[in-house]
N, C-alpha and C positions, 0 to 999 in steps of 0.2 A: 503494501499499499504506500509505502515510503517514496519507492522510486516515482510513482504514479504521480504523487503530490509533488514532487520536486519538478517533475518534468512538466507537469501544468504549471506550476510557479513560473518557469523558464519560458514556456511558451505566451504566458501572460505578459511578461517583463519584455521579452523581444516584441511581441505586438505593440505595447504601450510604447516601446522606444521608437518603433517605426512610426506609429501614429504621430508621436511628438516630435521626431526629428530634430534632434539635439545638434547634430552637426552642422544640418543644414541652417540652423537659426545661429549657431556660431559663426559660421561663415558669413552670413548676411550681417552680424554685428561687428564681425572683423574687417570686412569691406566697406563698411559705411564709416567705420572708424578711421580706416586708413584713408579714405576717399575726402570726408568733409570735417573732419576734426584735425586737423593738423595745424593748430593754432600754435598759441605760447607753450604749450604742454609737450609738443611733441621733441622727438628725439631720436636718435638713430636705434638705441637700443630698445625703445618703444615700438618703432617701426618694425624691428627686428622681430618682435615677439610676436606682433600682429601678423605680418608675412607668414612666421611660422604657423600660427594659428589657422590662417587660410589656407597653408600647404597641407596641413593635418585634416582638416575640415571638408576642405574641397579641393583635392589635388588635381583633377581634369580642369577645371576652369581656371584654376591659379596659373599651372603651367601653359595652359593657352593662352592665358592673356599676356604671360609675360614673355612668350615667345613672339607675340604679334603686337609688342607694346611701341615698335618702331616702322610699323609699315604705313607706307602712304595713305592718305586718305583717299578714298573711291572719288572718281571724277565725278563732276555734276552733270546732270542732264542739261540740254540745252533751254535757253526760258522759253515759255510758250509765248506763241505769237498770234494774236487775233486778227482775224480778216476785217476791215473795215465796211466791206460790200457784203457783209453775210446776210444781211435783211434783203438785199436786193437778189442775191442768188436762192435764198430760200423762195421767194415769190416764184421766180422763173421755173425752178425746179417742181414747184406746186402747181404751174400753170395757172397761177392768178395774177398775170402781168396786169397791172392797171395802165391805160394810156393816158 
C-alpha cells in the first residue's frame, strides 16, 4: 500500500509542477529583470546571475536569442502608394460612367 501512496503522491506533485510551470515563470521574471530593470541597481554579477537563471530555466530560447543578438534587422517592405484616380477607375469598371 505504501508504494502505491508514494507513487500517487509523486504523480500529483508532477502534475502540480506541470500546471504551475515554475521554470517558465522564473524565465519570464529573469527576462523582465534583464530587459527593463537595469537602472542604478544593475551590476555585472547581478546580470550574470540573471543570465544563469535564464539559461537554466529556458535554455532553448536563451541560447537562440544569444546566437541571433547581432543579426541585421529585416528589410522593410515598400511603402503603400494610393492611386489618386481610384474613384474614376472604380466607376469605369462598374460601368456607371457619368458623362
